[in-house]
N, C-alpha and C positions, 0 to 999 in steps of 0.2 A: 634566384632571380633570373629572369630571362636574359639570354645572351643576345646582344644586339650587334649588327654589322651596319656600318654607314659607308655608303659608296658615293664619293664626290666630296672633296674638301675645299671647295671655293669659299667665298665669303659666308654664304648661308650654311653650307655643309660643315665647315669648321666650327661655326658658332653652335650648330646643333650638336656636334660631337662634344664640345666642351660642356654644354648643358647636360647631356646624357651622363658624362663622367661625373659631373658635380652632383647629379642625382643618385650616383652610386651604381649605375648599370655597368656590367661587364661589356666593354665595347671593343670591337675590332674595326679598324678603318682601312679603306683602300682609296687610292686616287691614281690616276694615270701618271701624275707627277710624284715621284717617290719622295721628294723633299718635303712635300706637304704631309705625307704619312709620317715621316720621321719626326716632324715637329710635334704632332699629336702623340706619338709613341713616347716622346720625352715627357709629355704631360700625363702619361698613365694609360693610354690606349694600347691595345695590341696591334702591331703593324702587320698588314698583309700586303704582299707584293703581287698577288694574283687575285682575281675575282673569286676563283674556286676556294682559295685559302680563306678569304674574307667571309664567305657565306656558309661554308660546309657545316659548321656547328651552330649557326645562328638560329634562334627562334623567330627573330624579327629582322628583316633586311630593309633598310631605308636607303633610297637613292635620292640624291639632290644634285642634279647636273644641269647643264645649260640649255639643252634643246632636245628635240625628238631624236636626232641622229646620235647624240651622246647616250641618251636613254636606251635606244635600240641596241647600241653596241654593248652596253654593260649587261642588259638583261638577256639579249638573244645572241650576242656575238659567239664566235667559235668556242670560247670558254666562258660563256655567259652565266650570270648569276642564277637564272631560273633552272638551268640544267644541273647546277651544283647544290641547290638548296635541299635541305632534308624534308621528308614528308611532313605535311601539316605546318610548315613554316609559313610565316606571313610576310608578304612583300608589300612595301609601302612606297609608292612613287610620290615624292614630295616636290618634284620639279613642276614647273608650269609648262604644260605640253598641249599638243593638239588633241582634240577629242577622238579623232580617228585613230591615232597611235595608242591612246590610253585604252580604247575599246579593244584593239588588237592585242595589246599587252595583257589585259585582263583575261581574254580568251586563251592566250598562251599559258598563263599561270594556271587557270582552271584545268586545262588539258593535262597539266603535269600534277594535278592534285594539290595545288598550292592555293592558299587564300591570298587575296590581293586587295589593296585599297588605294584609291587615288586621293591624295591629300595635298594638293598644291599649296605652296606658301608664296607669298609675295614679299618683296622688300628689296632694299638696295643699300649700298653704302651712301653716306652723306657726301654731297658734292664738295670737292675741295675748293677753297677760295684762295685767291691770290692776294697777297699784300699789295696795296696800291702804291 
């Protein structure tokens, strides 16, 4: 079975991670906040405390972050995911981002011999209601 890495464990990313684990995929998770990684590690994911460690053995790397800046930092940062991914790995950007950044990211992935897909998802948590 393919090894999956998931980068970003907010509301959407954590839900995606749980679904991947439930489907039986070997999953490594990373988040800039270590506590979120630890929660999923207790549920069965492999914890990674660096991007490099998260993606180095992954066949599929999925990112789910807040915006262009966060996406740029994880993919292209000093220790970014693209530089650490193995040849022929597939990167999937699931965040909702600007087209300009997605095009640049796709070009960067191709230049490194990696496959890449833009697969944005939408959603949100339900609004909290106050008791009257």
